[in-house]
N, C-alpha and C positions, 0 to 999 in steps of 0.2 A: 434231256432238253430242256422237258418242264420244269422242272427242280431247279436246272441249274439256271434259267430265267426268272424265277421265283426269287432263287436269290438276290439275282441285280437288281429284281424290283424292289424288296424289301430294303439293299444296300442304297438305294437309290432314295427310297425315304426318309431312311434316316439320314441320310444328308442332307435334302432337301428341310427336315425337323429341324436341327442344329443349324440350319445359314436362318431359317425365318426366327427360331428364339437368338441368333448374335443380333438381327435388324430390328426385332424388338426391343433390345435389352440396352442396345445402342443409342435408342431412341426416348425408351420410359425408363423411370428407377423407380423402386420399388426399397423403401425401410422401415425395419421393425428393431423395433427398440425394445428388449428384453429385460433392459435393467432395471435396479431397485427402483419405483415410480416412475421410470421413464427418466432415471439421470443423463443418461444421453442423451437426452432430446434440451435443443431450446424452448428456455421458456415463455409462455405467449408474451411478455412484455418483452424481449426479446426480439420476439420476429415480430412484434409491432412495430419496433423500434427500425427496425430495416423496412418495413413498410413505410413510414412515414419520409424515409428518405429517396427524393425522386431524382435518380441519377448514380452516376460511378463513385465508387468510397475506394481511394486508395489506401490500403494499409502497407506501412513498411515498420520491417524491422530490422532492428538495429544487433543481430547476434554473431556470433561469428562462427565463421565454416566449421570451426571442428565440435564434435562432441553430436548430439542428439538434441539438443534445444531446438534448432531449426528444423527437424524433425515434428515436436510435439507442438511449435508454434504453427505449423501448417496445418495437423490435424486438430487442432482447438478451432484455428478460422474458416477449416472446409464445413465444420454447421452452420455456420453462418453463409457461407459460401451456398451449399443447396439452396436455401432460403432466398438468397439474393444474387444471381450467378457475374451479377458486373462488379460486383465487390472482388477487389483484386489485390493478390500478395507478392510484396518484392523484399529480397533482403540488401541489408549493405554492412558487411564488414566494417566494425568499429577501428579494427588492427590497421585497416588500408589507409586509414588519415586519421590516427589519434588527434590531432590538432583540431579539423575540421568536425569531430565529433564533440570535444571540450567547447568551440565555440559557439556549437546547436545546443549545449546545455545535456548531452547524451552520457551517464555517468553508469548506464547498467547494461547490463550485458541482455539481450533479450528485448531490451526496451519498444517497444511499440509507437508508432506515429501514425495517427488515421487524418486522412484528408477528405473533405466534400463540400462542395461548391466554395473552395477558398479558404474555409474555417480549419482550423488544426484542431486536434484533442491528443496527449502524450499520457502513456498509459505506462507502467513500471512491473506490475503482477499481470500472469494471465489469469485472468478470472474474467468469469461470464458476468456477474454482477458490472463489473467497473468497464469492460467493455461495452456492455450495454447501456450502461450511463454516458459514456464519450456520447456513442451514438447516439443518443437522445440530444446530448448537448449540442452535438452535431448539427442535426436539423432544427435546431431554436435560430432561427435569423436574426435575432437581435444581442447585443454583443453587453455583457454583463462589466460594469465598470469597479476596476480596484484604485481609489483615490488615496497617494502620499501625502500627507501634511510636509511640507518643505519648509527651510525658516529657521530650523532649529540646531542645525548640524546633525539632522538626521542620516540615517544610512541613504543613500542614495538608490533610488529604484533602478538609475540606469550608469551607477556609478561602476568600476571596475578594479575599486583597492578591495583588499580583502576584506575590509568590515562594510563592505556595501552590500544590498542585494539586486546586484546587475542580471547576476546570473536567476535569481529567485523569479525577477519582474519576468527575464524571459522565460522562465519556462511557464509562469501565468500565458503570458501570449500566445505562447503553443498550445494552451491551453484551451484559446479562445477568446480569451478574458482582454481588455482594454484596459491601460495602465495612464492612470492621469495623473497630476500633481494638482496641491491645492495649495495657496501660499495664504496664507492668515491676515498677513501684516496686510495685504489689500484687498481683502475678501471681509465685505463684512459681517459674512456667514458662512457655514459649508452648504455649497448648494443641492439642493431637495434633490438631484440627479445624481448623483456622488460616489451613491451605490455603497460599495466598501470600503470606507474609512479607517488607514493605517497608518497607527501614532509608531513609526520606527526609531526607540533608543534616542530619542532628543537630547542632546548635550547643554542649549543652553535653555533657561527656563522661559517656560510660555509667561506670557504678560496675563495680569488678570481678567484683560478682555478677550484675548483667545483663549486662555479655559473655558471662558465664560461660552464662547462659540462652540468647542468640542461638550460641552453639559448641554448646552440647547440641542446639538444634532443630536445627542441620548434623549434628551426630552421630549423630539422628535421622533423616537422610532427608529431611527438611525440604526445600522448596523456597523462595527467595531473590532478592529485587530489590533490590541494594543503590547507589543515588544516594548517589556521596561528592561530597565539593567539596576543591578545593586547599586544602593546608597544614590542614587543618581537623582540631583537637585532640580527638576524638571517643571516645576512649578502645575501641576497637575493633579493635588492636593485635592481640588475640586471636584475634578475628576473620579476620585477613587472614591471619595463620599456619595458622590450619584450611584455609584456602581453596587456600595455597599462592599468594598474589598479595603485592605491593609496592609501593605508591602512590608513585612517583616526586615529589619535593620540585619547586615551583614552579608554575607556569601553563603549559598549552599554546599557543604562538604558533606561526601558521602563515602564510605570507605566501602559500600559493596561494588562500588565501580573494581576495585584492584582481581575481584573474583572474573572480569571480560576483559582482563587484560589495559583498562586504565589507569596509571599512575598518576596523574594528579588529582590528589582530592576535592579540588575544586569543581572537574569535569564531571560533569553527572548524567549515567550513562540509566537510558529506558529500557525496559526489554517486557514489561508486563501494561495492559492499557485496561483501564474499566472498558464497561457495554456503552458505547456510543455512535450515535448513527457516524459522526465522523471517523470511528476508528474501527469498524465492522473488519473483521477483516485482517488486521495492520499485525505482523507479525517480524518486523523488524526494528532492528536497536536505532535508537536516538540519543542525541549526544548532544548534550546542556552544558556547551562551558563558561561559566560563572554566571552561576544562575542566583536568580531572589527569590523567595518564596513569598507566598501570598497567601492572607487568611483572608474567610470571609465572616463578617460584621453582624451583630445579632439583629435581625429586623431588617435586613437589605431588601430592597424591592425585586431583587432578581434572586430566582433561583440559581442555585450554584452548583454545576456538577464537576468535580476534579476529571481533568485528561492526563496529566500525570505525576505521579507523586515517588519519591523518593523512598528507601527503603529506613526499616527502624534504625540502622546503623549511622543515620545522617544528622546535621545539624546546621544551625544559622552561627557561624565562625564570624566573629566580630572583629576579631585581632587578623595580623599578619598571616598569611598563607607561606611558613616556610617552616624548614625543620620539624620537629616533633609537634605536632597540635593536638588536641582534647577538649572535649567537651566541657565547656565551664560556667555552670548555671550560675556563676554570681553576678558573672557580666551581662546578663542577659538575653543570652543563648540560649534557642528554643531547639530539643531535639525534635529526630523524627520520629513519623511519618513526617513527612512537609511538602505543602500542594506546590507547583511550581508552574503550573496552570493550571484555567479555570474556564468552563463555559459558562455563560451567563444566559438566562433567557427569562422573558416575561411577556407578556400582553401587551403589544405599546400603545401606548398611549395616544397613536390619532385616530383619524376615523375607520382606517382600514381594519382596524384590530387583526394585525400578522402576528405572529412570534416574533418579536424583537429576539436578536440573535446577537451575544456580545463572545471574544474571547479576549483573557488578557494570559500573556506569559511572560515568566520573569526573564527573560535573556531571550536577545537579538543576533547572538551569535549563531546560533544553530541554522540560522535560513542564511547567514553573510557566502559572500564568495570563497572563503578558506573552508566553511564546517559543511555548505550545503552537500557537497557529496558521500558524507561522512553514513555511513548506516541510511535507517530510513526519515533522515532531517528533511529530505526535498519532498517526501512522500506525504510525512505529517505536516507540512506544509502548504501545497497544497490542495490539500482534505479539509485543513480547514477554514482555507478561503473559499471553497465551492461551500460546503456546511454554510459559513455565512451567507454567502449568496445566495441561500434556497436550493441550493444542490443538493436533494440526502445524495450521502456517500452510497447508493445503491441501495438504500434501505426498501425501495418499492420494487425489488426485482425479486419477485420469488422462485427462487433454484431449490432443487429439493437437495438433501446431502443425504447422497449414500450412508446407511449406517454401518457396512460393512467393508468400509474405504480404508478404516485405520485400525492396527491388532494391537490393543495394548495389553502387554506382558507383564507380569511379577517379576523382581530380580531375581526371585526361586523358581518360576518358572522357566527363567533364560537361559538359570543353571542347568536347569536338567534336560533343556532341550541339548546347548552345548556338551553336557556329558554323554550325551545318547548321540550327538554326532561323533564327537573326540574319541569316546570308547564304544560306548554301545555297537555302533553301525561297523566298526571294524571288526570288534569279536565275534558278529555274528557274520561275517565276510569271512573271517580266517576258520570259524567253527563249522559252515559249511563244508568250504573246502575239504576239512579235515575229515567231515563223514564221507565225500564223495569218496576223498582218497582211500578211507577205509573199508568201503562198500566193494571199491575195484580192487583191493587186493586181497578182499575176501574169494571174491570171484574169480580171480585168479588163480590160488590157491586150490581154490574146488576144483576148477578144470583139470589142473596138473595132477591131483590125486586120483581124479576118473581114469587118466590118462595113464598114469601108471598100473592101475588095479586091469584094463586093457590090455 
């Protein structure tokens, strides 16, 4: 009887211990990160960005219900939710209302939209650096301005035509930026609070007074995004001289695009980018239709960094692009590689002595409503704008890269592995089966002989 009571007591103690563990685990959580350099833990900058957001944060993912993308997004956001429980994640299927998604500028499966205190940020990549940088921009109460110059037939920031920039401007607005317009014909100068000034492919030449106003903006330390076009007579030669650049005549043609399925040789596809804060981690192909090449002049006042460079199979075509075309040095055409986008920097001449930033691109079509959804066009455009506004594209977010996250094998090693799987493994299995069968037959034969002797 005593032994049975002792067994009951042990069972009750075990059940009580399990219930206690369940109660503690429901109210307290412990986590140990055993990955390389704690790769699975949020960086200190990420935790600081979450701490700066006093209030709930809404994250909406426009991911299709099929596949495992929603699961990967939920697992990624869970790292942030553990540090900030009022960060909520919801999903919207973009296939449920494609028209509404296009109207909102949603072009990528899994695109994220972050909302806080009436401000919004968009993300196209599932990356801690960019996610945390978006949180930092949400925490900033002031709204940065992007001022488009109008009055010269520029691409309209509120336009819906194929050549306009309405969708790109909507993406900037979704990132929490304010879109403004400047009419130089009625303004004596560009106002000091203009933020980032954008020249978007003017069709009517600037007057001398208007060009001087833009040069004055540069001399005051202002930032600029200049989207030029091949052969455009825009009256901005004084601006080009002030920046220390020159637009090369003709349009870029690049035969390397055929390998990517680009049939039109005047469409330049860029797949590799130089190391630059605005381009860090960018691995999407961008498409530049009808682009002009830009050259850096000697003794220029700005330091220049190429942002997009064509292949060695490119040149500036000065003739019509039809039929069979070829490089003709006698007509002044310039062989590649060619720069079609430059980042210009210097210490500003103003009293605050900040880094002045300017980007010049020999094409405005890549941000137009027609081509914005191609590859990484929108991502590249928004990154350039944020860099020009002083938002370092995740450069300050220190995330440790795991050295074992990628396995690189040579073609010969891959061949041996394939040979082993296709030939070696089946041969080993067949050999093992044959050996087992032989041993069984041998044992069976020995048993029959012993029975005969008996």
